[in-house]
N, C-alpha and C positions, 0 to 999 in steps of 0.2 A: 158442452166440450167434454170429451172424453177425460178418463182418469189419467192423471200425471203422477203416477207413483214413483217414477225414476228420477224426478226433478226435486232436489233438496236445496234448502237454504239453511246454512249454519254459520254463525257469526265468526266461529273460528277457523272456518274453511274458505279460503279465497275472498276474504273480507265480507262474507254474507251474501256474495253473488250467487245466483242460481246456478247449481251444479249438476252434475250427472251422477246419481247414485253415491252422493257424499264424497266422490272423488275430486281431484284437483283439475277437473275437465269442466269449463264453464259452458253454459249454454250459448254465450255469446261467441266462444270459439268455434263451436260446431256450426253455428249459423254463418259465421264468418267464412268458414271453409266452403260452405256451400255457395255463399254469395261470391266466392272467388273462383268459382266454376269447378270445384271439386266434387266428384260423384259420391254417392254414400259408399259405394264399393271402395273408392280410394281412401275415404276416411277410416273405414273399418280396417284397411290395410295398414294405415299409418298409426292407429291407435287400436291394436288387437284386443285391448281390454273393454273396448266399447261393443255394444250389441246393436244390431239394426234398429231395435225398438228405442234404444236411447236417443239415437239420431232422430226418429220420428217424433219422439215426445219433445225433444228439444225445439223442433220446428213448431210443433202445436203450441208449446208454451210461448215461443217468440210471437207467433201469430195472435194469440190471445192477448199477450202484453201491448202489442201494437194497436189493437182495438180498444184497450183499455182507457186510453187518453188521447186526447188531441195533440198532435205534434206539428208545430208551424214549420213548413219547408220553404226553402227559398224559391223566389219566383223564377221561372225559366227565362 
């Protein structure tokens, strides 16, 4: 996996959730926006203090976390 130098976790920031560069912007917020159908450009427009690489690293981090453990999903 590539380097994730923009993903930080600090107990005093957002309860220790994974954040972007120590800001109060969580990885889950970024991933939720993508999941809701927003484009990277839309997110960058809504959050001008974010950079494209912040979003890419958030997605890579989320993918890595999803592979880290087995999650039981409801049957279809």
